[in-house]
C-alpha positions in Angstrom: 0.1 0.0 0.1 3.4 2.5 -0.8 0.9 4.2 -3.9 -1.8 5.9 -1.7 1.2 7.9 0.7 3.0 8.3 -2.9 0.5 10.1 -4.8 -0.4 12.0 -1.6 3.1 13.3 -1.4 3.3 14.2 -4.6 0.0 15.8 -4.1 1.5 18.2 -1.7 4.4 19.0 -3.6 2.5 19.7 -6.9 0.5 22.1 -4.9 3.0 23.9 -3.2 4.7 23.9 -6.0 2.5 25.8 -8.1 1.7 28.0 -5.6 5.3 29.4 -4.9 5.3 30.1 -9.2 1.6 31.4 -9.2 2.1 33.6 -6.2 3.8 37.0 -5.7 3.0 37.4 -1.7 6.0 36.4 0.4 4.6 34.8 3.0 2.3 32.8 0.6 5.5 31.6 -0.8 7.4 30.9 2.1 4.1 28.8 3.2 3.9 26.8 -0.5 7.7 25.7 -0.1 7.0 24.2 3.9 4.2 22.8 1.9 6.8 21.5 -0.7 8.9 20.0 2.4 5.8 18.0 4.1 5.3 16.8 0.6 9.0 15.5 0.7 8.8 14.1 4.2 5.6 12.4 3.6 7.2 10.4 0.9 10.3 9.6 2.9 8.1 8.0 5.6 6.0 6.2 3.5 9.5 4.6 1.7 10.9 3.8 5.0 7.4 2.0 6.1 7.0 0.1 2.8 11.0 -0.8 1.7 11.6 -1.9 -2.1 14.2 -4.6 -0.3 11.1 -6.2 2.1 11.5 -5.4 5.4 10.9 -2.3 7.1 13.8 0.3 8.2 13.8 3.7 10.2 16.3 5.2 7.5 12.4 7.1 6.1 11.9 8.6 9.3 15.3 9.7 10.3 15.8 11.3 6.7 12.3 13.0 7.6 13.1 14.4 11.0 16.4 15.9 9.5 14.2 17.5 6.8 11.7 18.5 9.5 15.0 20.2 11.6 15.8 21.9 8.4 12.7 23.3 7.5 12.2 24.5 10.9 15.4 26.7 10.7 14.7 27.3 7.3 11.0 28.9 8.3 13.0 30.8 11.5 15.2 32.4 9.0 12.3 33.4 6.3 10.2 34.8 8.5 12.9 37.0 10.0 14.2 38.0 6.5 10.3 38.3 5.6 9.7 40.7 8.4 13.1 42.8 7.7 11.8 43.4 4.3 8.2 44.1 5.1 9.6 47.2 7.5 12.1 48.4 5.0 9.5 48.6 1.8 6.3 48.5 3.7 5.1 45.3 1.3 5.4 41.8 0.2 5.0 41.8 -3.3 7.5 39.8 -4.5 7.4 42.2 -7.9 8.6 45.4 -5.4 11.8 43.5 -4.6 13.0 43.1 -8.4 13.5 46.7 -8.1 16.2 46.5 -5.7 18.9 45.6 -8.4 18.3 48.7 -9.8 18.7 50.6 -6.7 
C-alpha cells in the first residue's frame, strides 16, 4: 500500500510548487515551500515504512526528521527576512523586490 502515500506526497509537493510559482506574496511563497517540504517528508516516511527490499527500516523516518529540522531552521530565517523586508518597503509583493537590483 505504498502508492496512496506517494500520491499524497506528490499532491502536496505539486500544490506547493504551483502556489510558489503563481503567487506574489512573500508569506504565501514561504508557506508553499513548507508545503513542498511536507510532501517530501510524507514520501520519505512512506519509503521507510514500505521499502523495496522487503523489511521496514527507520531510514525514512530519520531522513524525515532531519528534513523537518532543516525546514524549521529555514522557517525561522525566512520569517525574520520577511519581517525585515516588510519594514524596509512596507509591502510583501515579490515584484517590488525586483526593483532592489536597480537601486
